[in-house]
Residue, then its C-alpha position, 0 to 999 in steps of 0.5 A: m459500539s456507540n459514540a455521541a456525535a461531535p461537531s465537525p472540527p473547526g478550521g475547514s471541512g473534513d474533506r480538506w483535511l483528508i485530501g490535503y494530507l494525501l496531497y502533502e504526502f505525495v509532495c513529500q515523495l516527489l521532493l525526493l526526486v529533486p536533485a538539488l534537495g538530495s542532501l535533505r532526503v531524510v527530511w522529506r522521507s520523514a516529513a510525510f510521517m511527521g504530518s500524520l503525527a501532527l494531525l494526530v496531536m493537533l487536529p481538533g475535535k473528538a472521534l465521531k465513531v470508533h473504527p472496528a480496528r481501533t482497540s487492536l491498534l491501541i494494543v499494537v501501540i502499547l506493545i511497540a512502547i514496551g518494545a522500545l524499552n527492550p535493551s536489545g534494540g538498536g539504540i535509544l534514538a533508533a527505538v524512538a524513531h521506529g516507535a514514532l513511525y508505527v504511530a504515524i502509520l496507524g495515526p489515520v485510524f485515530w485522527v480521521a475519526r474526528l472528521r465529518l465526511d460524506t460519500r463525495s469526500f471519500e470519492r474524491l479521496l479515491l480519485v486523487f489516490w488513483a490519479y497520482y499512482t496512474l501518473s506514476a505508472i504513466f511515467g514508468l512507461l515513458q521511461v521505457y518508450f523514451p529511455g533517459r528522457f523521463q528518468p528521475p535521479l537514483a536514490g543515493v542508497v541505491a547508487e551506492r550498492g554499486p554496478a553489480y546491483l544496478d546491472s541486476m536492475m536492468i531489463q532489455l527492451s525489444s530494440g536491444q537497448w538496456v534500461l533500468r526497470p521503470m521507476g515511475l515517480t520514485d527514485a528506485p528501479g522497479g518503483a513504478a510497479s506500485g503505481g501500476f498495482y494501484a492504477a490497475l486495482f483502483g481503476l477496476g474498483l472505480f469502474q465497477a462502481r459505475p462512474r456516471f460519465f463515459g469519459a471517466r470509464v475510458l480513463l479508468l480503462a486506460s489506467m488499467v492497461i497502463g498499470v498492468m503493462v507496468l507491472y509486467i515490465t517492472q518484473v515485480r511478480s509479487l505485485v502481479v500475484a497480489l493484483g490477481i488475488s485482489t481481482t479474484v476477491l472483487v469478482i467473488l464478492l460481486a458474484a456472492s452479492g448477486r451484482v450480475p451486471r457488475l460481475v460480467a463487466v469486471t470479468g470481461v474487462s479484466a480478461a481484456i486488460i490482461t490480454i491487451a496489456y500483455a501484448l503491449a508489454v511484450d511488444v516493447a520489452g519482448t522476452t524480458v516480460s514473457n520469460r519473467l512471467a513464465t517463472l510463476a508457472a514453472t513449478s507449483p505455486g508453493n515451490v515458487y513462493y518458497t524459493n523466493r520469499g518462503i524461506f524468509l517466512e520459514h526462517t522467521f518461525t523456525e529460527l527467529l521465533p524461538q529467539f524472540p517470542l516477545g520481540g527483539g527490540l525496536g530499531r533493529w532493521g530497515v531505515m531506522n536502523a540504517y540512519f540511527g541504529s547500531v550495526a551490531s544489532t541489525i537483523w535482516v528483514e524481507i517480509q512483514w511477518t519478520a518485522w512484526l516478530i522482531d518489533g513485538g513478538v507473537l503478541l504484535i503479530l496477533a494484534y496487527l492481524a486482528a486489526l487487519i481482519l476486522t478492517i477487511r471483514l467490515a468491507v466484506v460484510l458491506s459488499l455482501s449487503r446488496s445495498g444500493d446506496e453510494a456509501t457502500a459502493a466502494a466496499p468491494l474495492m476496499a475488501a479486494y485492496g485489503v486482501g491484496v495488501l495482506a497477501l503482500t505481507f508474505n513477500a514484502v513489508p507493506f505496513m512500514g512505509t507510506g503504503g502503510v499510511e495510505f492503507w489506514l488512511l483509505n480504510a479509516a476514511f471509508y469507515q468514517t464516511l459510513a459512520t457520518s453519512s450512512p450510520s445505519r450501515i454500521t453495526a455494533 
């Protein structure tokens, strides 16, 4: 696949568009934590996605290179457009809003392609991403060590679930005090877990890329300890498992590519971080941590998954698939149904596979999976290339990240929120960096 080079968009470098959007998205998330702005919650939740749509429409220039997943994602958009016409959906407004959400989440694959990036641009993007989520994980720990002092306000939709639900979101510390699961820079109990996952994974990925300065390595190590601690304390086992899968992928790729020094470093650091973080987490939260983690090994992995989320996967393919082989219409689940849809049309969704099936049927599942496989394949191939150039240094991290998020689709809905935007933003920027600074690494 070959594209004629186009000039960089006027009005600023690709760097500023890229990092500016990511910072804008983070600000939108932080505004949700301001009590005085609580009545505008829907506005702030929508603003991050509207920003992606605005760049898709208004960012000048033409694509410099076409992302490998672009065709598959165009098919996704077409299927979503067809799904919006399904009369069984949650209503016109809910269907339109749901379709716009899909386009906003996939948008970076299309508008990032217009930017001219270099390795420093992508490195700065990764650092901003890592720093924000490390900060969220830090606040998660502060909320445990200093109960009540760093606690953001609860989201209204969470508070409205009542005392019984909030009680289920409490953990008991070693001191005997009960606190909400760490929220980090979110407004939901346990929300710090996402920060912990990204702080640990991207800290490890950046560490294996061998940062130049000793101080940077110390910060990355600290972020990994904090991230894993927060994962243990929040008790979000799916992210613990996803981190384990991602780390395993990273180790396998380093071994397969013959990067022995990096392999030794990553393996040693991972083992040390797991041990230190566990000891520190048990020290502050005691049996809350040890008992919860023990459930992962209480029976076979298959049984553990089935009793927690596997039943939803089974329900999707044994009961919902025969009903909705071509989809059940848009706006039937999630926030779009809650805000704009009809209660009578609501279908409960717990995992991404159910969401894909309801929104576009089997064809949507296949198209989205194709896009993910092509994206991950690119990072894997580059990881195994044994290249010493800076452009491919992040390839093992991006492959590990992709596989980890793909694993989360069996337990959550990672591609229908800001996490989905960030996934496609980072992967689009990674490819664009290669396309504009190291084109010889991109094959047709």
